[in-house]
C-alpha positions as CSV (number, residue, x, y, z in Angstrom):
1,M,5.3,-2.9,14.7
2,L,7.3,-6.1,14.7
3,K,9.9,-5.8,17.4
4,E,12.6,-7.9,15.7
5,N,15.8,-7.5,13.7
6,K,14.7,-6.5,10.2
7,N,17.3,-8.9,8.8
8,S,16.2,-11.9,10.8
9,L,15.0,-15.0,9.0
10,R,11.5,-14.5,10.5
11,A,11.4,-10.8,9.3
12,I,12.6,-11.8,5.8
13,I,10.0,-14.6,5.6
14,L,7.2,-12.2,6.7
15,T,8.3,-9.7,4.2
16,G,8.0,-12.3,1.4
17,L,4.7,-13.4,2.8
18,F,3.3,-9.9,2.8
19,A,4.6,-9.3,-0.8
20,A,2.7,-12.4,-1.9
21,I,-0.4,-11.4,0.0
22,I,-0.3,-7.9,-1.6
23,Y,0.1,-9.4,-5.1
24,I,-2.8,-11.8,-4.5
25,G,-4.9,-9.0,-2.9
26,I,-4.7,-7.2,-6.2
27,W,-4.9,-10.2,-8.5
28,V,-8.0,-11.8,-6.9
29,L,-10.2,-8.7,-6.5
30,R,-9.8,-6.2,-9.3
31,I,-12.8,-4.0,-10.3
32,P,-11.9,-1.8,-13.3
33,I,-13.0,1.8,-13.3
34,P,-13.2,3.9,-16.5
35,A,-10.8,6.8,-16.5
36,M,-9.3,9.3,-18.9
37,I,-5.7,8.4,-17.8
38,G,-4.4,4.9,-17.2
39,R,-6.5,1.8,-16.4
40,P,-7.3,2.2,-12.7
41,F,-9.2,-0.4,-10.7
42,I,-10.4,-0.9,-7.2
43,H,-8.3,-3.4,-5.2
44,F,-6.9,-4.1,-1.7
45,G,-3.2,-3.8,-2.5
46,N,-2.8,-0.4,-1.0
47,T,-4.5,-1.5,2.2
48,L,-2.3,-4.6,2.5
49,T,0.8,-2.5,1.8
50,A,-0.2,-0.1,4.6
51,V,-0.7,-3.1,7.0
52,A,2.7,-4.5,5.9
53,I,4.4,-1.1,6.6
54,L,2.8,-0.9,10.0
55,F,3.5,-4.5,11.0
56,L,7.0,-4.9,9.5
57,G,8.3,-1.4,9.8
58,C,9.4,1.1,7.1
59,R,12.1,-0.9,5.2
60,N,10.5,-4.4,5.2
61,G,7.0,-3.1,4.7
62,M,8.2,-0.9,1.8
63,L,10.0,-3.9,0.2
64,A,6.8,-6.0,0.6
65,G,4.8,-3.3,-1.1
66,I,7.3,-2.7,-3.9
67,I,7.5,-6.4,-4.6
68,G,3.8,-7.0,-4.4
69,L,2.4,-3.9,-6.1
70,G,5.4,-3.5,-8.5
71,G,5.5,-7.2,-9.3
72,F,1.8,-7.1,-10.1
73,D,2.3,-4.2,-12.5
74,I,5.2,-5.8,-14.2
75,L,3.4,-9.1,-14.7
76,N,0.0,-7.7,-15.7
77,G,0.5,-5.2,-18.4
78,Y,1.6,-2.1,-16.4
79,A,5.3,-2.6,-16.8
80,A,6.0,0.8,-18.4
81,T,4.7,2.6,-15.3
82,S,5.6,0.1,-12.6
83,W,8.4,2.3,-11.5
84,L,5.8,5.0,-10.6
85,T,3.9,2.4,-8.5
86,M,7.1,1.5,-6.7
87,L,7.9,5.2,-6.1
88,E,4.4,5.6,-4.6
89,V,5.1,2.8,-2.2
90,V,8.3,4.5,-1.0
91,V,6.4,7.8,-0.4
92,V,3.5,6.1,1.4
93,A,6.0,4.1,3.6
94,L,7.9,7.2,4.5
95,V,4.7,9.1,5.3
96,I,3.2,6.2,7.4
97,T,6.5,5.8,9.3
98,G,6.8,9.6,9.9
99,V,3.3,9.9,11.2
100,F,3.8,6.8,13.4
101,K,6.9,8.4,14.9
102,L,5.1,11.7,15.4
103,L,2.4,9.9,17.3
104,G,4.9,8.4,19.7
105,S,5.5,5.1,18.0
106,K,2.5,3.6,19.8
107,D,0.0,1.4,18.0
108,S,-3.1,2.5,19.9
109,S,-6.4,2.3,18.0
110,R,-6.5,6.0,17.7
111,N,-3.0,6.2,16.2
112,I,-3.6,3.4,13.8
113,I,-6.8,5.0,12.6
114,I,-5.0,8.3,12.1
115,I,-2.2,6.6,10.2
116,A,-4.7,4.7,8.0
117,V,-6.5,8.0,7.1
118,V,-3.2,9.7,6.4
119,A,-2.2,6.7,4.2
120,G,-5.4,7.0,2.2
121,V,-5.0,10.7,1.7
122,T,-1.3,10.3,0.7
123,K,-2.3,7.7,-1.9
124,I,-4.8,10.1,-3.4
125,F,-2.1,12.7,-3.8
126,T,0.6,10.3,-5.1
127,T,-1.8,8.7,-7.6
128,Y,-2.8,12.1,-8.9
129,C,0.9,12.9,-9.4
130,V,1.4,9.5,-11.1
131,S,-1.5,10.1,-13.4
132,I,0.0,13.4,-14.5
133,V,3.3,11.8,-15.2
134,E,1.5,9.0,-17.2
135,A,-0.4,11.6,-19.2
136,L,2.8,13.5,-20.0
137,M,4.5,10.3,-21.0
138,A,1.6,9.6,-23.4
139,G,2.2,13.0,-25.0
140,S,-0.4,15.1,-23.3
141,V,0.1,18.8,-22.5
142,L,0.4,19.8,-18.9
143,K,-3.1,21.5,-18.6
144,A,-4.8,18.6,-20.2
145,A,-2.8,16.2,-18.0
146,L,-3.8,18.0,-14.8
147,V,-7.6,18.0,-15.7
148,A,-7.6,14.4,-17.0
149,S,-5.7,13.2,-13.9
150,F,-8.2,14.8,-11.6
151,L,-11.1,13.3,-13.5
152,S,-9.4,9.9,-13.2
153,L,-9.4,9.8,-9.4
154,P,-12.6,7.9,-8.5
155,A,-10.9,4.5,-8.2
156,T,-8.2,6.0,-6.1
157,V,-10.7,7.6,-3.8
158,V,-12.5,4.3,-3.3
159,N,-9.2,2.5,-2.7
160,S,-8.2,5.2,-0.2
161,V,-11.4,5.0,1.7
162,S,-11.1,1.3,1.9
163,T,-7.5,1.7,3.1
164,A,-8.6,4.1,5.9
165,I,-11.4,1.7,7.0
166,L,-9.7,-1.7,6.5
167,T,-6.1,-1.0,7.6
168,P,-6.8,-0.8,11.3
169,I,-9.0,-3.9,11.2
170,L,-6.4,-6.0,9.3
171,Y,-3.5,-4.6,11.3
172,Y,-5.0,-5.8,14.6
173,F,-6.1,-9.1,13.1
174,V,-2.6,-9.8,11.8
175,K,-1.0,-8.7,15.1
176,K,-3.4,-10.9,17.1
177,V,-2.6,-13.9,14.9
178,Y,1.1,-13.3,15.0
179,L,1.2,-12.9,18.8
180,S,-0.9,-16.0,19.3
181,L,1.4,-18.0,17.1
182,R,4.5,-16.6,19.0
183,K,3.0,-17.7,22.3
184,N,2.2,-21.2,21.1
185,P,4.5,-22.1,18.2
186,S,3.1,-25.6,17.8
187,R,-0.4,-24.2,17.0
188,T,-1.2,-24.0,13.3
189,I,-3.8,-21.8,11.6
């Protein structure tokens, strides 16, 4: 994780940059999946949010995810349920941070892989809960909402698997680029 004051100018700029990257990561690559509840799609927003949380820490990573994912929802036809997306980011951020602390706050390859898998599983659980709430908001009865939400999970499972695989790769790439730029500030990408 970024070892810097979370209110420093650099941390604030990186938070905004991650928020923009998360938004673009959803906007650029969106593959819709048919579902009984909602309009799910495959995207990289969850992976990028997990990387932001790992790199920036709980608060700033959570803010980047809320702005990126929530902003996408608000601006692209999902405004009515954007609050649920933002709540999911909070839960995922707290789980990632908790697991990171349980693992000794070390970003070894093993720990980052464990955290990435936990983030993917957490996202499956939170999305299932969100789908139930969406179904109930649409007027469904609880039993129907439970079944329809379960049958609507394929896009979430794909997103979660990609989160588990890509988060470690992207985290170490971002960390390497960041450390390289910190050592040689005159170097540009």
